[in-house]
C-alpha positions in Angstrom: 2.2 -69.6 66.5 3.9 -67.0 64.4 3.6 -63.2 64.4 4.0 -61.3 61.2 3.4 -57.8 60.0 0.6 -57.2 57.5 3.0 -55.8 54.8 5.0 -59.1 54.8 1.8 -61.2 54.8 0.4 -59.2 51.8 3.6 -59.8 49.8 3.8 -63.6 50.6 0.2 -64.6 51.2 0.4 -68.0 49.6 3.4 -68.9 51.8 1.6 -67.7 54.9 -1.5 -69.8 54.1 0.6 -72.9 53.6 2.4 -72.2 56.9 -0.9 -71.6 58.7 -2.3 -74.9 57.4 0.9 -76.8 58.5 1.9 -75.1 61.7 -1.2 -73.3 63.1 -2.4 -69.8 63.7 -0.6 -66.7 62.6 -1.1 -63.4 64.3 -0.9 -60.5 61.8 0.1 -57.1 63.1 -0.2 -53.5 62.0 2.2 -51.0 63.6 3.1 -53.6 66.1 -0.4 -54.3 67.3 -2.3 -57.6 66.6 -5.2 -56.9 64.1 -6.0 -60.4 62.6 -5.4 -64.0 63.4 -5.1 -66.3 60.4 -6.6 -69.8 61.2 -6.9 -72.7 58.8 -10.1 -74.6 59.7 -9.8 -78.3 60.0 -13.2 -79.0 58.3 -16.5 -77.3 57.5 -17.7 -77.9 61.1 -14.7 -76.2 62.5 -15.2 -73.3 60.0 -18.8 -72.9 61.2 -17.7 -72.8 64.9 -15.1 -70.2 64.1 -17.6 -68.0 62.2 -20.5 -68.4 64.6 -18.2 -67.9 67.6 -17.2 -64.4 66.3 -20.7 -63.4 65.1 -21.7 -59.9 66.4 -25.3 -60.9 65.9 -25.0 -64.0 68.1 -23.0 -62.1 70.7 -25.8 -59.5 70.8 -28.5 -62.2 71.3 -26.4 -63.8 74.1 -25.8 -60.5 75.8 -29.5 -59.7 75.7 -30.3 -63.1 77.2 -27.8 -62.7 80.0 -29.3 -59.3 80.9 -32.8 -60.8 80.9 -31.7 -63.6 83.2 -30.1 -61.1 85.6 -33.3 -59.2 85.6 -35.2 -62.4 86.7 -37.0 -62.9 83.4 -35.6 -66.3 82.7 -37.6 -69.6 82.6 -37.0 -72.5 84.8 -35.8 -75.7 83.3 -39.2 -77.4 83.6 -41.1 -74.4 82.3 -38.8 -74.2 79.3 -39.3 -77.8 78.3 -43.1 -77.6 78.8 -43.1 -74.6 76.4 -41.0 -76.6 73.9 -43.4 -79.6 74.1 -46.4 -77.3 73.6 -44.8 -75.8 70.5 -44.1 -79.2 69.1 -47.7 -80.2 69.7 -48.9 -77.1 67.7 -46.5 -77.8 64.9 -48.0 -81.2 64.1 
């Protein structure tokens, strides 16, 4: 992993992209603090995992779900799968 200042990356972006693809992630800094990590996805599936994993919308949904579970509003395993089966029956 390499660490590089944003000014250097801006002036040599193509070289940093090639290096990222060959050697792995590059941490980009501004005023000495990490602000971005440059990652070359291995394939489209990897790209999707990277994007979804950092999605503010998905994080909000997961946080809401965790709060709901802590408040005792979750479903048991069996209840969940009965509800799924019922919905599938209605969809047919």
